[in-house]
Each structure stands twice: as structure tokens, then as C-alpha cells.
C-alpha positions in Angstrom: 4.3 -12.3 19.8 3.4 -12.4 16.4 4.7 -15.1 13.6 6.5 -13.8 10.8 5.1 -12.9 8.1 6.2 -13.3 4.5 6.2 -9.1 4.0 8.6 -8.9 7.1 11.4 -11.0 5.5 11.1 -9.8 1.7 10.4 -6.6 2.4 13.3 -6.1 4.3 15.7 -7.3 1.9 17.9 -4.9 -0.6 16.5 -7.2 -3.7 13.0 -6.3 -3.1 14.1 -2.6 -3.6 16.2 -3.5 -6.4 13.2 -5.0 -8.2 10.8 -2.4 -7.8 13.8 0.4 -7.9 11.9 1.6 -11.5 8.7 2.2 -10.1 6.8 5.2 -11.4 7.2 8.0 -9.5 5.7 10.6 -11.6 2.4 8.5 -12.3 2.3 8.2 -8.1 2.9 11.8 -7.6 0.3 12.5 -10.2 -2.3 10.6 -8.3 -1.5 11.9 -4.7 -1.7 15.9 -6.3 -5.3 14.6 -7.7 -6.3 12.9 -4.5 -5.5 15.8 -2.5 -6.8 18.3 -4.7 -10.3 16.1 -4.6 -10.5 16.2 -1.0 -11.4 19.0 1.3 -8.0 18.9 3.1 -6.8 22.0 5.4 -3.7 23.3 4.9 -2.3 22.2 7.9 -4.0 18.5 7.5 -2.0 15.7 9.5 -1.6 12.6 7.2 -0.8 9.0 8.0 1.4 7.0 5.2 0.4 3.5 5.6 2.2 1.7 5.3 5.2 4.0 3.8 8.1 2.1 2.6 11.2 4.0 2.3 9.0 7.0 2.2 8.6 8.3 -1.4 4.9 9.2 -1.1 5.4 10.6 2.3 8.1 12.7 1.1 5.9 14.3 -1.4 3.0 14.3 0.6 5.1 16.8 2.8 6.2 18.8 -0.1 2.9 19.8 -0.8 2.8 21.5 2.2 1.0 18.4 4.7 2.2 17.5 8.2 3.0 13.9 7.6 3.9 10.7 9.2 5.1 7.6 7.6 4.6 4.4 9.4 6.0 1.0 8.1 6.7 -2.4 9.8 10.1 -2.6 7.8 13.3 -1.3 9.9 15.4 -1.0 7.0 12.7 1.1 5.2 12.2 3.0 8.2 16.2 3.6 9.1 16.2 5.0 5.3 13.3 6.9 5.4 14.4 8.7 8.6 16.9 10.8 6.5 14.4 12.8 5.1 12.5 13.9 8.3 12.0 17.4 9.3 9.8 19.2 11.6 6.6 18.3 9.8 7.9 14.6 8.4 8.3 12.0 10.7 8.9 8.3 10.2 8.1 5.6 13.0 8.5 1.6 13.0 4.8 0.0 13.5 2.4 -2.9 12.7 -0.7 -1.7 11.1 -2.3 -4.1 13.0 -1.6 -2.4 16.3 -3.5 1.1 17.2 -2.3 4.1 16.5 -1.5 7.2 19.0 -2.1 10.3 17.0 -5.8 11.3 15.0 -5.3 12.0 11.6 -7.2 14.2 9.2 -6.6 11.4 6.3 -4.9 8.2 6.1 -3.4 7.0 3.1 -3.2 3.3 1.8 -1.4 3.3 -1.3 -0.2 0.9 -4.2 -1.3 -2.6 -3.1 -0.3 -2.1 0.5 -3.4 -4.1 2.3 -4.2 -7.8 2.0 -1.5 -9.5 3.0 -2.6 -11.5 5.7 -4.1 -15.0 6.0 -7.0 -14.1 8.0 -9.8 -12.0 7.1 -10.0 -11.2 10.5 -6.5 -9.5 10.5 -7.7 -7.0 7.6 -10.6 -6.0 9.5 -8.1 -5.4 12.3 -6.2 -2.9 10.2 -9.3 -1.3 9.0 -10.4 -0.9 12.6 -6.9 0.8 13.7 -7.3 3.2 10.8 -11.0 3.6 11.4 -10.0 4.5 15.2 -7.3 7.1 14.2 -9.0 9.2 11.9 -10.3 12.5 13.3 -14.2 13.2 12.7 -15.0 13.3 8.9 -11.2 12.4 8.3 -10.6 10.4 5.2 -9.3 7.3 4.3 -7.6 6.9 0.9 -7.1 3.1 -0.2 -5.6 2.1 -3.3 -5.7 -1.3 -4.7 -5.2 -3.5 -8.1 -8.3 -4.4 -9.6 -8.7 -8.0 -8.8 -11.0 -8.6 -12.0 -8.3 -6.9 -14.5 -5.6 -8.5 -12.7 -7.3 -12.4 -13.2 -7.8 -11.3 -17.2 -4.6 -9.7 -17.5 -2.3 -12.2 -15.8 1.2 -12.6 -17.1 2.3 -16.0 -15.9 5.8 -15.9 -16.4 8.6 -13.1 -16.9 11.8 -12.4 -16.4 13.3 -9.3 -15.1 17.0 -8.1 -15.4 17.5 -5.5 -12.8 20.9 -4.5 -11.4 22.5 -7.6 -13.1 19.9 -10.0 -11.4 17.7 -12.2 -13.2 14.2 -12.0 -11.3 12.4 -14.9 -12.7 9.0 -14.3 -11.4 5.4 -16.4 -11.6 2.2 -15.5 -10.9 -1.2 -17.6 -10.1 -4.1 -17.1 -8.3 -4.8 -19.8 -5.4 -7.6 -19.9 -2.8 -8.6 -16.5 -2.8 -5.0 -15.2 -3.3 -2.9 -13.6 -6.0 0.6 -15.3 -5.8 3.9 -13.7 -7.0 6.6 -16.4 -6.7 10.1 -14.3 -7.1 13.1 -16.7 -7.5 16.9 -15.4 -8.4 20.6 -16.0 -7.7 22.5 -12.9 -5.9 25.7 -12.5 -3.7 26.1 -16.4 -4.1 23.0 -18.1 -3.2 19.7 -18.7 -4.7 16.6 -16.7 -3.1 12.8 -17.5 -3.4 9.9 -15.1 -2.2 6.5 -15.3 -2.2 4.5 -11.8 -2.7 1.1 -13.0 -1.6 -2.0 -10.5 -1.7 -5.5 -11.1 -1.1 -8.2 -11.5 -4.0 -10.2 -8.5 -2.7 -12.6 -6.8 -4.8 -15.1 -4.0 -4.8 -18.2 -5.6 -2.8 -15.8 -7.5 -0.6 -13.8 -4.6 0.7 -17.5 -2.4 1.3 -18.1 -5.6 3.4 -14.7 -4.9 5.4 -15.9 -1.3 5.5 -19.1 -1.9 7.0 -17.6 -4.4 9.5 -15.8 -1.2 11.0 -18.0 1.6 10.5 -16.4 3.3 7.2 -18.7 4.8 5.1 -17.6 4.4 1.3 -18.0 8.0 -0.5 -16.7 7.5 -4.1 -14.9 4.8 -5.9 -12.4 5.6 -8.8 -10.9 3.1 -11.5 -7.4 4.8 -12.0 -4.6 7.3 -10.8 -6.9 10.4 -13.1 -9.6 9.4 -10.6 -12.2 8.2 -13.4 -14.9 6.0 -13.1 -14.6 2.4 -12.0 -15.0 -0.3 -14.6 -14.6 -3.6 -13.1 -13.4 -5.1 -16.5 -11.2 -2.3 -17.5 -9.9 -0.1 -15.0 -6.3 -1.3 -13.3 -6.8 0.0 -10.2 -9.2 0.1 -7.3 -9.6 3.3 -5.8 -11.9 4.2 -2.4 -12.2 7.2 -0.2 -14.1 6.2 2.9 -14.9 8.3 6.3 
């Protein structure tokens, strides 16, 4: 039995979705268009969106004509996403650390949805499961923040007011993790959550890939698929097979 992780609680709250309700869908969709045009995917390719959250990327991938399965640990998110299901779009509750049943032409891990775990062994287990569920010559698309850029541009404190809730946010880098402390008062009580993402650079991710037999093919630094620059790129986007 696994102990409860920080993301299990936070991602399952309505406040998580309130705080991030203004995420840039246009930018996200343009990235998905760019990456699917770059990859030699067949028209009937089966794709895995992992983790899928409330399904916004899965829905858009499906609108491009692909068969898509969205998987996420959050029951609330999957319950919400299921209203978008159709014959070629399905959503399942799945822990990334558990093996997958099907074989996919591509697996998408989008928008910094990795490095949540305390131990490297669990991150490597996730990659092993991804490697094992890829068809021969299938693609793994990994989209993460560029830790060097984050370190150099870290906003240590800010307040975001969304739907009348004041979210007090503090950021720090401690013991190999990027921490984002979120405090707010809502529905009659004080709340506090901490997002924790591992400080993973290109070298470390490539070492993880090598451990599970994933072969790094391409490295990009933004959603327009420009070359990666360690100091200036906002994203670390990797494509492996």
C-alpha cells in the first residue's frame, strides 16, 4: 500500500483547478500541433496522455484525429474528464508507477508532470512503465521545465487572486527539489499545500532514460521546437524512443 503523496491531496481539491484555471490553452494546443506534426505518427495512432488531469490535452489530441487514452491518479479529474469520452477517447484512473495494459504509438508527459517522487527509483519506475507500453519505434514526449532557467528567474513570493481567493505563493529550491508553497483561506478555513518537483536537468533525465532503455532522439527548448539553451530556454522538451 503506497503512502499518500502531496499530489494525491492537492490535485484532488477544487482549489488546485481554481488556481490554475487561466493556463494558456492556446499555447498548449499549438505545442501539441507542433509536436504531432514533427513526429511521424499514423492517422490511427493510439496515444497515451499521462497524467492527463481533467483531460484538456487528451481532448485536443483526439480532435486532431488520434485515438487517445488519458490516465491520471486523481479520481476527481478523471470523473470530470469522462464527460468528454467518445469511441476514440477514454479516461482511466492509473498511477504512473503501475504497469499499463496496452501498447501505444506515443506517450505524452506534458507540462511538468514528472519528478513528483522523493526517490529517483520511483521516477525511473515511471519511465520503465512508459518504455514497456511503447510499441516498437514508439515515441515518448517529455515536457518539463528548464531547471536552470527556473533557478535564475525564481519569483520567491507572489499573491494571485483568483475567484476571490488570495493564494499566497512562496518558491524555493531545497535539497534537489523546486518547492512551491501555496497558502490561502477558503470555505471557512485555512489551507496549505506544497508542490514539489525534482530538480531534473538534461544530464539527469538522459541518465534516467538510459537506465530504462529509452534512446534520446531530440531536445527542444520551447513549444515552437527551437533548440535547447540551458540558460535561456523556458522548457526542456525531450523526445525518446
